[in-house]
C-alpha positions in Angstrom: 78.7 106.9 -47.7 78.8 103.1 -47.3 81.5 101.3 -49.2 80.8 98.6 -51.8 81.7 95.9 -49.2 79.2 97.4 -46.7 76.4 97.6 -49.3 77.1 94.0 -50.4 76.7 92.7 -46.9 73.4 94.4 -46.3 71.9 93.4 -49.6 72.9 89.8 -49.5 72.0 89.1 -45.8 68.7 87.1 -45.6 65.9 88.9 -43.7 65.6 86.1 -41.2 69.3 86.2 -40.3 70.6 88.2 -37.2 72.0 91.7 -37.9 75.6 91.7 -38.9 78.1 94.6 -38.5 80.2 94.9 -41.7 83.7 96.3 -41.9 83.8 99.0 -44.6 87.5 98.2 -45.3 87.3 94.4 -46.0 84.7 91.6 -46.5 84.5 90.6 -42.8 81.2 91.0 -40.7 80.7 90.7 -37.0 77.7 89.8 -34.8 78.6 92.5 -32.2 79.6 96.1 -32.7 82.3 95.8 -30.1 84.0 93.1 -32.2 83.9 95.3 -35.3 85.6 98.2 -33.3 88.4 95.8 -32.2 88.8 94.6 -35.8 89.0 98.1 -37.2 92.1 98.7 -35.1 94.0 96.2 -37.3 93.3 98.4 -40.3 94.4 101.5 -38.5 97.7 99.8 -37.5 96.9 100.0 -33.7 99.0 97.4 -31.9 99.5 96.3 -28.3 103.2 95.6 -27.8 104.7 93.2 -25.3 107.1 94.9 -22.9 109.2 91.8 -22.6 109.8 90.8 -26.2 109.3 92.1 -29.8 105.9 90.7 -30.4 102.7 92.9 -30.6 99.0 92.2 -30.9 95.9 93.7 -32.5 93.8 92.8 -29.4 94.5 93.5 -25.7 93.2 90.1 -24.6 95.7 88.4 -26.9 98.5 90.4 -25.4 97.4 89.4 -21.9 97.3 85.7 -22.9 100.8 86.0 -24.5 102.2 87.6 -21.3 101.5 84.3 -19.5 104.4 82.8 -21.5 106.8 85.2 -19.8 105.5 85.3 -16.2 106.3 82.1 -14.3 103.7 83.0 -11.6 100.9 83.3 -14.2 102.0 80.4 -16.4 99.8 77.3 -16.2 101.8 74.3 -14.7 102.7 71.4 -16.9 100.3 68.5 -16.5 101.1 64.8 -16.8 97.9 63.0 -17.9 97.2 59.3 -17.1 96.7 57.2 -20.2 94.2 54.9 -18.4 91.8 57.5 -17.0 91.0 61.2 -17.2 93.2 62.3 -14.3 96.3 64.5 -14.7 99.0 65.5 -12.3 101.3 68.5 -11.8 104.3 66.2 -10.9 105.6 63.2 -12.8 106.2 61.2 -9.7 102.5 61.7 -8.7 101.5 60.2 -12.1 103.9 57.2 -11.5 102.4 56.7 -8.1 98.8 57.0 -9.5 99.6 54.4 -12.2 100.3 51.8 -9.4 96.6 52.1 -8.4 95.6 50.8 -11.8 98.0 47.9 -11.4 96.6 47.1 -7.9 99.7 48.1 -6.0 98.9 49.3 -2.5 101.0 50.7 0.4 99.8 49.5 3.8 100.2 51.3 7.1 102.2 49.2 9.5 100.5 50.8 12.5 96.8 50.4 11.5 94.7 48.7 8.9 94.6 51.5 6.3 96.2 51.1 2.8 97.0 53.8 0.2 97.6 53.7 -3.5 100.1 56.5 -3.2 103.3 56.2 -1.1 103.2 60.0 -0.4 99.7 59.7 1.0 100.9 56.8 3.3 103.7 59.1 4.6 101.3 61.9 5.2 99.0 59.5 7.1 101.9 58.2 9.2 102.3 61.7 10.7 99.1 61.0 12.6 100.7 58.0 14.4 104.0 60.0 14.9 102.2 62.9 16.5 103.6 65.4 13.9 101.4 68.6 14.0 101.4 71.9 12.1 100.3 74.7 14.5 98.4 77.8 13.5 100.3 80.9 14.5 97.1 82.9 15.0 95.1 80.6 17.3 95.5 77.3 19.2 94.5 75.0 16.3 97.0 72.5 14.8 96.8 70.0 12.0 98.5 66.8 10.9 98.5 67.9 7.3 100.0 71.2 6.0 97.2 71.6 3.3 94.6 71.5 6.0 96.5 74.2 8.0 96.5 76.4 4.8 92.8 76.1 4.4 92.3 76.9 8.1 94.4 80.1 7.8 92.0 81.5 5.3 89.4 81.6 8.1 91.4 84.3 9.8 90.5 87.8 8.6 93.2 89.5 6.5 95.2 86.4 5.9 96.1 85.0 2.5 95.6 86.7 -0.9 92.0 88.0 -1.3 90.5 88.8 -4.7 89.5 92.5 -4.9 86.7 91.7 -7.4 84.8 89.0 -5.4 84.8 87.3 -2.0 87.3 84.6 -2.7 90.7 84.3 -1.0 93.7 82.2 -1.8 96.7 80.7 0.1 99.1 81.4 -2.7 99.6 84.4 -4.9 99.9 82.3 -8.1 96.4 80.9 -7.4 95.0 84.4 -7.0 96.6 85.6 -10.2 95.2 82.6 -12.1 91.8 83.3 -10.6 92.0 87.0 -11.8 92.2 85.8 -15.4 88.5 84.6 -15.1 87.5 88.2 -14.2 89.5 89.5 -17.2 87.6 87.2 -19.5 90.7 85.4 -20.7 89.8 82.0 -22.2 91.6 79.1 -23.7 89.7 78.0 -26.8 89.5 74.4 -28.2 90.9 74.2 -31.7 88.7 71.2 -32.5 85.3 72.5 -31.4 83.5 75.7 -30.1 84.2 75.2 -26.4 86.6 77.4 -24.4 87.9 77.2 -20.8 89.1 79.5 -18.1 92.2 77.4 -17.5 94.6 75.6 -19.8 94.6 72.3 -17.8 90.7 72.2 -18.2 91.3 72.5 -21.9 93.8 69.7 -21.9 91.4 67.5 -19.9 88.7 68.3 -22.4 91.0 67.3 -25.3 91.7 63.9 -23.6 88.0 63.2 -23.0 86.2 64.6 -26.0 88.7 64.4 -28.9 90.9 61.6 -30.2 94.3 62.3 -31.9 92.6 62.9 -35.3 90.6 65.8 -33.9 87.3 64.0 -34.2 84.9 64.0 -31.3 85.4 60.9 -29.2 82.4 58.5 -28.6 
């Protein structure tokens, strides 16, 4: 027997509207049967507890998202956004160096004609003139920049941290773990519109570009 709530939802729904799945214990309805099943757990008192604190959740995905706050390897890094463009940086000193480019400040190389907006980029470039190299331990290749060596190492079979759900591989375990969230369907929703993102820094960039401080869409 359907409850009064269930009968009400079926009778009131216009014929041209998509089918809704009503909860027989409260007024809520859902567009997908799977969503209704998850919702019913809240009425049955089913909870997913966090093993690192006292919090618990009615949905497993919410528990996974909460665990990011405990695990430093999973946690999204703090970003420092530039207030003059859409760029953001993982380190405050990188933001300060970037701001110099807006002011026209440049760092010239005293050994060639190149100039750089970031002092760290200049120092990295100077290694080329100093002959500093980062050799690969698996072959005879060497690189003037450590990041290029890391990219090269991925070309050697079995090196790095491969994803067991697709063909991607990563030089750092934290990057692999962050990537795995996309397979688990974990999303970071925007509280101002219907968009959601696979990474929190993408959400922050979206906020900066699309919404002003009042929450209205930027034009």
